[in-house]
C-alpha positions as CSV (number, residue, x, y, z in Angstrom):
1,X,127.0,135.0,76.5
2,X,129.2,132.3,74.8
3,X,128.5,131.1,71.2
4,X,127.3,127.8,72.5
5,X,124.6,129.5,74.5
6,X,123.5,131.5,71.4
7,X,122.7,128.3,69.4
8,X,119.1,126.9,69.6
9,X,118.3,123.6,68.0
10,X,114.9,122.8,66.6
11,X,113.7,119.4,65.3
12,X,110.8,119.8,62.8
13,X,108.7,116.8,61.9
14,X,106.4,117.4,59.0
15,X,105.5,115.5,55.8
16,X,105.7,118.7,53.6
17,X,109.3,119.9,52.9
18,X,107.9,123.3,51.9
19,X,106.9,123.9,55.4
20,X,110.4,123.2,56.6
21,X,111.8,125.8,54.2
22,X,109.3,128.3,55.6
23,X,110.4,127.6,59.2
24,X,114.1,128.0,58.2
25,X,113.3,131.3,56.5
26,X,111.5,132.7,59.5
27,X,114.3,131.8,61.9
28,X,117.1,132.8,59.5
29,X,116.0,136.4,59.8
30,X,117.3,136.5,63.3
31,X,121.0,137.2,64.1
32,X,120.9,136.2,67.7
33,X,120.4,133.5,68.7
34,X,121.3,131.3,65.8
35,X,118.8,128.5,65.0
36,X,119.7,125.1,63.6
37,X,116.7,123.3,62.1
38,X,116.7,119.6,61.5
39,X,113.7,118.3,59.4
40,X,112.4,114.8,59.0
41,X,109.3,113.6,57.2
42,X,109.3,110.2,59.0
43,X,108.8,109.8,62.7
44,X,111.1,106.8,62.9
45,X,114.0,108.9,61.6
46,X,113.2,111.7,64.0
47,X,113.2,109.3,67.0
48,X,116.6,108.0,65.9
49,X,118.0,111.5,65.6
50,X,116.7,112.5,69.1
51,X,118.7,109.5,70.6
52,X,122.0,111.1,69.6
53,X,121.4,114.8,69.2
54,X,120.1,117.2,72.0
55,X,117.4,119.6,70.8
56,X,115.6,122.6,72.5
57,X,112.3,121.9,71.0
58,X,110.4,119.5,68.7
59,X,107.9,121.1,66.3
60,X,105.4,118.4,65.1
61,X,103.4,119.3,62.0
62,X,99.8,118.3,61.2
63,X,100.9,115.3,59.3
64,X,104.0,113.1,58.9
65,X,104.7,110.4,56.4
66,X,103.7,107.6,58.9
67,X,100.9,108.8,61.2
68,X,98.7,111.7,62.2
69,X,99.9,114.4,64.7
70,X,98.3,113.0,67.9
71,X,99.9,109.6,67.5
72,X,103.3,111.2,66.8
73,X,103.1,113.5,69.9
74,X,102.2,110.5,72.1
75,X,105.2,108.5,70.9
76,X,107.6,111.4,71.2
77,X,106.5,112.5,74.7
78,X,106.6,108.9,75.9
79,X,110.1,108.3,74.6
80,X,111.5,111.8,75.5
81,X,109.4,113.3,78.2
82,X,112.0,115.9,79.1
83,X,112.0,117.5,75.6
84,X,109.4,120.2,75.0
85,X,107.0,119.3,72.2
86,X,105.1,121.9,70.3
87,X,102.2,121.2,67.9
88,X,101.8,123.1,64.5
89,X,98.1,122.8,63.5
90,X,96.4,124.0,60.3
91,X,93.7,126.0,62.1
92,X,92.9,127.3,65.5
93,X,90.2,125.7,67.7
94,X,89.9,125.1,71.5
95,X,89.2,121.3,70.8
96,X,92.3,120.9,68.7
97,X,94.4,122.7,71.3
98,X,93.1,120.6,74.1
99,X,93.6,117.4,72.1
100,X,97.3,118.1,71.3
101,X,98.1,119.1,74.9
102,X,96.6,115.8,76.2
103,X,98.8,114.0,73.7
104,X,101.9,115.7,75.3
105,X,102.4,119.0,73.6
106,X,103.4,122.0,75.7
107,X,102.1,124.6,73.2
108,X,100.0,124.8,70.1
109,X,100.8,127.1,67.2
110,X,98.7,127.8,64.0
111,X,100.7,127.5,60.8
112,X,99.1,130.4,59.0
113,X,99.7,132.7,62.1
114,X,103.5,131.9,62.4
115,X,105.8,134.9,62.5
116,X,109.5,135.2,63.2
117,X,108.8,136.8,66.6
118,X,106.2,134.2,67.6
119,X,108.4,131.3,66.6
120,X,111.5,132.6,68.3
121,X,109.8,133.5,71.5
122,X,108.2,130.0,71.7
123,X,111.6,128.4,71.2
124,X,113.2,130.6,73.8
125,X,110.4,129.8,76.3
126,X,111.0,126.0,75.6
127,X,114.8,126.5,76.0
128,X,114.4,128.1,79.4
129,X,111.9,125.6,80.6
130,X,114.1,122.8,79.6
131,X,117.1,124.3,81.4
132,X,115.0,124.6,84.6
133,X,113.8,121.1,84.3
134,X,117.4,119.8,83.9
135,X,118.5,121.8,86.9
136,X,115.7,120.6,89.0
137,X,116.4,116.9,87.9
138,X,120.1,117.5,88.9
139,X,119.1,118.9,92.3
140,X,116.6,116.1,92.9
141,X,119.1,113.5,92.1
142,X,121.6,115.1,94.4
143,X,119.2,115.3,97.3
144,X,118.2,111.6,96.7
145,X,122.0,110.7,96.8
146,X,122.4,112.6,100.0
147,X,119.3,111.1,101.6
148,X,120.5,107.5,100.8
149,X,124.3,107.7,101.0
150,X,126.7,107.8,103.9
151,X,128.7,111.0,103.6
152,X,132.0,109.4,105.1
153,X,132.3,106.2,103.1
154,X,130.1,106.9,100.0
155,X,128.2,103.7,100.7
156,X,124.5,103.4,101.1
157,X,123.3,104.6,104.5
158,X,120.6,102.9,106.6
159,X,117.7,104.4,104.7
160,X,119.2,103.5,101.3
161,X,120.0,99.9,102.4
162,X,116.5,99.5,103.8
163,X,115.1,100.5,100.4
164,X,117.2,98.1,98.3
165,X,116.7,95.1,100.8
166,X,112.9,95.6,101.0
167,X,112.7,95.9,97.2
168,X,114.7,92.6,96.9
169,X,112.5,90.8,99.4
170,X,109.5,91.5,97.2
171,X,111.3,89.7,94.3
172,X,112.3,86.9,96.7
173,X,108.7,86.4,97.7
174,X,107.6,86.1,94.1
175,X,110.3,83.5,93.4
176,X,110.0,81.7,96.8
177,X,113.6,82.0,97.7
178,X,115.6,83.3,100.7
179,X,117.8,86.5,100.6
180,X,121.4,86.2,101.9
181,X,122.6,89.0,104.1
182,X,126.1,89.6,105.6
183,X,126.4,91.7,108.7
184,X,130.1,92.9,109.0
185,X,131.3,94.3,112.4
186,X,134.7,95.8,112.9
187,X,136.4,94.3,115.9
188,X,137.4,96.6,118.8
189,X,136.5,99.7,116.9
190,X,135.2,101.6,120.0
191,X,138.8,101.2,121.5
192,X,140.3,102.8,118.4
193,X,138.0,105.8,118.7
194,X,138.7,106.1,122.4
195,X,142.5,105.8,122.3
196,X,143.5,107.3,118.9
197,X,140.7,109.7,118.2
198,X,137.8,110.0,115.7
199,X,140.1,110.9,112.8
200,X,141.9,107.6,112.9
201,X,138.5,105.9,113.3
202,X,137.3,107.6,110.2
203,X,140.3,106.3,108.3
204,X,139.6,102.8,109.4
205,X,136.0,103.0,108.3
206,X,136.9,104.4,104.9
207,X,139.5,101.7,104.4
208,X,137.1,98.9,105.5
209,X,134.3,100.2,103.2
210,X,136.7,100.2,100.2
211,X,137.8,96.7,100.9
212,X,134.2,95.4,101.3
213,X,133.2,97.1,98.0
214,X,136.2,95.5,96.2
215,X,135.3,92.1,97.5
216,X,131.6,91.9,96.3
217,X,130.1,91.4,92.9
218,X,128.4,94.0,90.7
219,X,124.9,92.9,91.6
220,X,125.5,93.0,95.4
221,X,124.8,96.0,97.5
222,X,126.6,97.3,100.6
223,X,125.6,99.9,103.2
224,X,126.9,101.4,106.4
225,X,124.2,100.7,109.0
226,X,125.8,101.7,112.3
227,X,129.0,103.2,113.6
228,X,131.2,100.3,112.5
229,X,128.7,97.9,111.0
230,X,128.1,97.2,107.3
231,X,125.3,95.3,105.7
232,X,125.9,93.4,102.4
233,X,123.0,92.1,100.3
234,X,123.8,89.1,98.1
235,X,120.8,88.5,95.8
236,X,120.5,85.1,94.2
237,X,123.2,83.6,96.3
238,X,123.2,80.3,98.2
239,X,124.7,79.9,101.6
240,X,128.0,78.3,100.5
241,X,128.7,80.9,98.0
242,X,127.8,83.6,100.5
243,X,130.2,82.2,103.0
244,X,133.0,82.4,100.4
245,X,132.2,86.1,99.8
246,X,132.2,86.8,103.5
247,X,135.6,85.1,103.9
248,X,136.9,87.2,101.0
249,X,135.7,90.4,102.8
250,X,137.2,89.3,106.2
251,X,140.6,88.7,104.5
252,X,140.5,91.9,102.5
253,X,139.6,94.0,105.6
254,X,142.6,92.4,107.5
255,X,145.0,93.6,104.8
256,X,144.7,97.2,105.7
257,X,147.4,98.5,108.1
258,X,147.1,102.1,109.3
259,X,150.0,103.8,111.0
260,X,149.0,106.2,113.7
261,X,152.1,107.6,115.4
262,X,153.9,104.6,116.9
263,X,150.9,102.4,116.5
264,X,150.3,100.1,113.6
265,X,146.6,99.2,113.4
266,X,145.4,96.1,111.6
267,X,141.7,96.0,111.3
268,X,139.7,92.8,111.6
269,X,136.0,92.0,111.1
270,X,133.5,89.5,112.4
271,X,130.9,88.5,109.9
272,X,127.5,86.8,110.2
273,X,126.0,85.2,107.1
274,X,122.2,84.9,107.4
275,X,119.5,83.6,105.1
276,X,116.5,85.9,105.4
277,X,113.0,84.4,104.8
278,X,111.1,86.6,102.3
279,X,108.2,86.9,104.9
280,X,110.3,89.5,106.8
281,X,108.2,92.7,106.9
282,X,110.7,95.3,107.9
283,X,114.4,96.2,107.8
284,X,114.6,96.1,111.6
285,X,113.4,92.4,111.5
286,X,116.1,91.7,109.0
287,X,118.8,93.4,111.1
288,X,117.6,91.6,114.3
289,X,118.1,88.2,112.7
290,X,121.4,89.1,111.2
291,X,122.6,90.5,114.5
292,X,121.8,87.3,116.3
293,X,124.0,85.3,114.0
294,X,126.8,87.9,114.3
295,X,126.6,87.7,118.0
296,X,127.2,83.9,117.8
297,X,130.3,84.8,115.7
298,X,131.5,87.2,118.4
299,X,131.0,84.6,121.2
300,X,133.0,82.0,119.3
301,X,135.9,84.5,118.9
302,X,136.6,87.6,116.7
303,X,137.9,87.8,113.2
304,X,135.8,84.9,111.9
305,X,132.7,84.1,109.8
306,X,129.6,82.4,111.2
307,X,126.7,81.4,109.1
308,X,123.1,80.2,109.5
309,X,120.5,79.4,106.9
310,X,117.9,80.9,109.2
311,X,117.5,81.6,112.9
312,X,117.5,78.0,113.8
313,X,114.6,76.1,115.4
314,X,114.9,75.6,119.2
315,X,113.1,73.7,121.8
316,X,110.9,75.4,124.5
317,X,113.1,77.5,126.7
318,X,112.9,77.4,130.5
319,X,111.8,80.6,132.1
320,X,115.3,81.4,133.6
321,X,117.0,81.1,130.2
322,X,116.9,84.7,129.0
323,X,120.1,84.7,127.1
324,X,120.9,84.1,123.4
325,X,118.7,81.1,123.2
326,X,115.7,83.1,124.4
327,X,116.5,85.7,121.8
328,X,116.5,83.1,119.0
329,X,113.3,81.6,120.3
330,X,111.5,84.9,120.4
331,X,112.6,85.8,116.9
332,X,111.2,82.5,115.7
333,X,108.1,82.8,117.8
334,X,108.5,79.3,119.3
335,X,107.9,80.5,122.9
336,X,105.1,82.9,122.1
337,X,101.4,82.0,122.5
338,X,98.3,83.7,121.2
339,X,95.2,84.3,123.4
340,X,91.8,85.5,122.3
341,X,89.4,87.7,124.3
342,X,85.8,88.5,123.1
343,X,84.6,92.1,122.4
344,X,80.9,92.2,122.9
345,X,77.9,94.4,122.1
346,X,76.9,95.6,125.6
347,X,73.2,95.9,124.5
348,X,72.6,92.3,123.6
349,X,75.7,90.4,124.6
350,X,76.7,89.3,121.1
351,X,80.3,88.8,120.3
352,X,81.2,91.3,117.5
353,X,84.9,90.8,117.4
354,X,87.9,89.3,119.2
355,X,91.2,90.8,120.4
356,X,94.2,88.6,119.7
357,X,96.7,88.9,122.5
358,X,100.3,87.7,122.9
359,X,101.6,85.7,125.9
360,X,105.4,85.1,126.4
361,X,107.1,82.0,127.8
362,X,106.3,80.8,131.3
363,X,108.1,82.9,133.8
364,X,108.9,86.6,134.1
365,X,108.5,87.2,130.3
366,X,104.9,85.8,130.4
367,X,103.5,89.3,130.9
368,X,103.5,91.3,127.7
369,X,104.9,94.4,129.3
370,X,107.9,92.4,130.7
371,X,108.3,90.6,127.3
372,X,108.5,93.8,125.3
373,X,110.7,95.6,127.8
374,X,113.1,92.6,127.5
375,X,113.0,92.8,123.7
376,X,113.7,96.5,123.8
377,X,116.8,95.9,125.9
378,X,118.0,93.3,123.4
379,X,117.3,95.5,120.4
380,X,114.8,93.1,118.9
381,X,111.6,94.9,119.7
382,X,110.4,95.6,116.2
383,X,111.2,92.1,114.9
384,X,109.4,90.4,117.8
385,X,106.4,92.8,117.5
386,X,106.1,91.8,113.8
387,X,106.4,88.2,114.8
388,X,103.5,88.7,117.3
389,X,101.4,90.4,114.6
390,X,101.9,87.4,112.2
391,X,101.0,84.9,114.9
392,X,97.9,86.8,115.8
393,X,96.8,87.2,112.2
394,X,97.4,83.5,111.6
395,X,95.3,82.4,114.6
396,X,92.6,84.9,113.7
397,X,92.4,83.2,110.2
398,X,91.7,79.9,111.9
399,X,89.0,81.1,114.3
400,X,85.4,81.2,113.0
401,X,86.6,81.0,109.4
402,X,88.3,84.4,109.6
403,X,85.9,86.7,111.4
404,X,86.5,90.2,112.8
405,X,89.5,90.6,115.0
406,X,91.7,93.2,116.7
407,X,95.5,93.0,116.8
408,X,98.1,95.3,118.5
409,X,101.1,97.0,116.9
410,X,103.5,99.5,118.4
411,X,103.8,102.9,116.8
412,X,107.5,102.5,116.1
413,X,106.9,99.2,114.3
414,X,104.1,100.8,112.3
415,X,106.4,103.6,111.3
416,X,109.3,101.3,110.3
417,X,107.2,98.7,108.4
418,X,106.0,99.4,104.8
419,X,102.2,99.7,104.7
420,X,101.9,97.2,101.9
421,X,103.6,94.5,104.0
422,X,101.2,95.1,106.8
423,X,98.3,95.0,104.4
424,X,99.6,91.7,102.9
425,X,99.8,90.0,106.3
426,X,96.6,91.4,107.8
427,X,94.4,90.7,104.7
428,X,94.9,87.0,105.0
429,X,91.6,86.0,103.4
430,X,92.0,88.4,100.4
431,X,89.0,90.3,101.8
432,X,89.7,93.6,103.6
433,X,87.7,94.9,106.4
434,X,88.1,92.1,109.0
435,X,91.1,93.5,110.9
436,X,91.2,96.4,113.3
437,X,94.8,97.5,114.0
438,X,95.2,98.8,117.6
439,X,97.9,101.5,118.2
440,X,98.7,102.0,121.8
441,X,98.1,105.7,122.8
442,X,100.5,105.3,125.7
443,X,103.3,104.8,123.2
444,X,102.4,107.8,121.0
445,X,105.6,109.7,122.0
446,X,106.6,112.8,120.1
447,X,104.7,114.0,117.1
448,X,101.9,111.6,116.1
449,X,101.7,113.3,112.6
450,X,104.6,111.0,111.5
451,X,102.1,108.1,111.6
452,X,99.3,109.8,109.6
453,X,100.5,108.7,106.1
454,X,100.9,105.1,107.1
455,X,97.5,105.1,108.9
456,X,95.8,106.6,105.9
457,X,97.2,103.9,103.6
458,X,95.9,101.1,105.9
459,X,92.5,102.8,106.2
460,X,92.2,103.1,102.4
461,X,92.9,99.4,102.1
462,X,90.0,98.7,104.4
463,X,91.9,98.0,107.6
464,X,90.3,99.7,110.6
465,X,92.4,101.7,113.0
466,X,91.9,101.8,116.8
467,X,93.7,104.0,119.4
468,X,94.2,101.8,122.5
469,X,94.5,102.9,126.1
470,X,92.7,106.2,125.5
471,X,92.4,108.2,128.7
472,X,95.8,107.7,130.2
473,X,98.2,108.3,127.4
474,X,100.8,110.9,126.5
475,X,99.2,113.0,123.8
476,X,95.6,111.7,123.7
477,X,93.7,114.5,122.0
478,X,96.4,115.4,119.5
479,X,96.9,111.8,118.4
480,X,93.1,111.2,118.1
481,X,92.6,114.3,115.9
482,X,95.5,113.6,113.6
483,X,95.0,109.8,113.2
484,X,91.2,109.9,113.0
485,X,90.7,106.3,114.2
486,X,87.5,104.4,113.6
487,X,87.6,102.9,117.1
488,X,88.6,104.4,120.5
489,X,89.4,101.9,123.2
490,X,88.9,103.4,126.7
491,X,91.7,102.4,129.1
492,X,90.6,100.0,131.8
493,X,91.8,102.5,134.5
494,X,89.0,104.8,133.4
495,X,86.5,101.9,133.5
496,X,87.2,100.0,136.6
497,X,85.1,101.4,139.5
498,X,83.4,104.0,137.4
499,X,80.0,103.3,139.0
500,X,81.3,104.6,142.3
501,X,83.6,107.4,141.0
502,X,81.9,110.6,139.7
503,X,85.2,111.9,138.4
504,X,85.7,108.9,136.2
505,X,82.1,109.3,135.0
506,X,82.8,112.9,134.0
507,X,86.1,112.0,132.3
508,X,84.4,109.2,130.3
509,X,81.5,111.5,129.3
510,X,84.1,114.0,127.8
511,X,85.8,111.1,126.0
512,X,82.4,110.1,124.5
513,X,81.9,113.6,123.2
514,X,85.3,113.5,121.5
515,X,84.5,110.1,120.0
516,X,81.2,111.4,118.7
517,X,83.0,114.4,117.1
518,X,85.5,112.1,115.4
519,X,82.8,109.6,114.3
520,X,84.6,106.8,116.2
521,X,83.1,103.8,117.9
522,X,84.0,103.4,121.6
523,X,85.1,100.1,123.3
524,X,85.4,100.1,127.1
525,X,88.2,97.8,128.3
526,X,88.5,96.1,131.7
527,X,84.8,95.6,132.5
528,X,84.7,93.3,135.5
529,X,81.8,94.6,137.6
530,X,78.1,94.4,136.8
531,X,77.5,97.9,138.3
532,X,80.2,99.3,136.0
533,X,78.7,97.5,133.1
534,X,75.2,99.0,133.8
535,X,76.6,102.5,134.1
536,X,78.5,102.2,130.8
537,X,75.2,101.2,129.1
538,X,73.5,104.3,130.7
539,X,76.3,106.5,129.3
540,X,75.8,105.1,125.8
541,X,78.9,102.9,125.5
542,X,78.0,100.2,123.0
543,X,81.0,97.9,123.0
544,X,83.2,96.5,125.7
545,X,85.5,93.7,126.8
546,X,86.6,92.4,130.2
547,X,86.6,89.5,132.6
548,X,82.8,90.0,133.0
549,X,82.4,88.7,129.5
550,X,85.3,86.3,129.2
551,X,89.0,86.1,130.1
552,X,91.7,85.7,127.4
553,X,91.8,82.1,126.4
554,X,94.9,80.6,124.8
555,X,94.5,79.4,121.2
556,X,95.7,76.1,119.8
557,X,98.7,77.0,117.7
558,X,99.6,73.3,117.1
559,X,98.1,73.3,113.6
560,X,99.8,76.6,112.7
561,X,103.2,75.3,113.9
562,X,102.7,72.1,111.9
563,X,102.1,74.1,108.8
564,X,105.4,75.9,109.3
565,X,106.3,78.5,112.0
566,X,107.9,81.1,109.7
567,X,105.3,81.2,106.9
568,X,103.0,84.1,106.1
569,X,99.3,83.9,106.6
570,X,97.5,82.9,103.4
571,X,94.1,81.4,102.8
572,X,95.5,78.9,100.2
573,X,98.1,77.6,102.7
574,X,96.3,77.8,106.1
575,X,92.9,76.2,106.2
576,X,90.5,77.9,108.6
577,X,89.5,75.6,111.5
578,X,86.3,76.2,113.3
579,X,87.0,77.0,117.0
580,X,84.1,77.2,119.5
581,X,83.6,80.8,120.5
582,X,83.5,81.8,124.2
583,X,79.9,82.0,125.4
584,X,78.5,84.9,127.4
585,X,77.1,83.8,130.7
586,X,74.0,85.4,132.1
587,X,74.9,88.7,133.8
588,X,72.9,89.9,136.7
589,X,72.4,93.6,136.9
590,X,69.9,93.7,139.7
591,X,66.8,94.2,137.7
592,X,67.7,93.1,134.1
593,X,69.8,90.3,132.7
594,X,71.6,89.7,129.5
595,X,71.1,86.2,128.2
596,X,73.8,84.1,126.6
597,X,73.5,84.3,122.8
598,X,73.2,81.1,120.7
599,X,76.2,80.0,118.6
600,X,74.3,81.2,115.5
601,X,74.3,84.8,116.9
602,X,78.1,85.1,116.8
603,X,79.4,87.7,114.4
604,X,80.8,85.4,111.8
605,X,77.8,86.3,109.7
606,X,77.0,89.9,111.0
607,X,73.5,91.3,110.8
608,X,72.8,94.3,108.5
609,X,73.1,96.8,111.3
610,X,76.8,95.7,111.9
611,X,77.5,95.7,108.1
612,X,76.4,99.3,107.9
613,X,79.8,100.4,109.3
614,X,79.3,100.7,113.0
615,X,80.7,97.4,114.0
616,X,83.9,97.2,115.9
């Protein structure tokens, strides 16, 4: 071992200098390792010493010149949590040992029992523990760097950029300001890879990343979020200043010339400058809006800068227009409409909740499945899904003064959106427990366990979770067991015609057993026939929805649009408007009938039975 490794440094804080001489005497008897003891009677002086001198252990005596031991330990452990603290007490007692450890001490020694061997062994233990802690901190920092850094360019990767942008959006929301984002795309990069090879392509990427980093300010952040795409975050920057930075980046990237054999390559970049509203809930939504502005730049010609304060307002789009204008309209939500369908108690016909549904623009995108398939093709699915979520939550806030409602979300969107952002939007009236978030079981592809953490956070916040389309999905039982939803919605294909199909009846009976085991309520979807309705009652299904009780009715979004199409839902900015609830007509079942409830029976003021936790 080297001489440096044989030196152990001890800081002793005690009001009595005689005790310091005793400690030095005990440790001076040892030849190896050597101990250097620094003694201070005042805690303030000891704290100053620790800022500039590394130590292996701090030994705190029963009294200092300023305060008692517990106070000193608390201050020391708060200021230097990585340094081992050891308490030196006057007498041994379990209560005293427990108190000093709660204050931050690793060990507790009794002054009258101190020996050279005990003191040296304690110091060696603290030295080894500190070395392990430092090594662990170094490894953790290295892993964090690898997780958030692009290995080729040394810039932030997609995950790292997502973290810094989402953190900055929180600050923007508090200060009510937009966040400026640059999306930099290298022109014709795929041709470079195809003709000159990946090695040359890597040189181009490294050079471009260096030029971008040299062109931004210290407070700005840049990350590589695609093969040849870079995202630059410009906090506290207005649009004009951001355009100037973007132009500097474009010119800097164009200065690089790479010689590859007989070919001299000059790299150019197209840049979109986008103002991001702080209501954006996910990184994918940010990228979708920035990508739209970048595409405008590409259409106008490469090697240029295009800017937009936001994704601009547009007029209603005709059904055949499914190009860039439709993408812009979908991102803004201008062509989306919200419909509401009642969920009823099958026993007495009362409306207990409403499902908020999205309808696209007139034409082929009117159907939700066509709409979302189109969004997936255009790489704006997550952004549009979040837009639909916001619109549905806003309309639910207006109906019945904010009663119970269901709203859909795709599993991928749930996975990519921070749970606190979903809670913020869905808890529009500052009172949890009104929203039930439906996850489509048909879209639970792969391992459903990746959703468990997000689902638990939402459930802990009081947002109920439902699995939709149960019965015809991809991993039904596995997803149900892992996610533990409060509500199971039975797919309409398992409900329609069930009165005449014994196989469907058996399948539903098995589903009800699963729901009972999980403690989940069951909602039957697609009820259109009175015979099916009566059989569902006989099987014990309590809740349902379908054309028999009411078709989806379009909501009036005029008030919400007037208030501002891109604002978040909030009770202090969106006044609830009473909307007449759909009535349940008298349903003939042959021998019985379910009467239409009075308006006062609607579930805006639920009865005690529903408040007990079994309401949908």
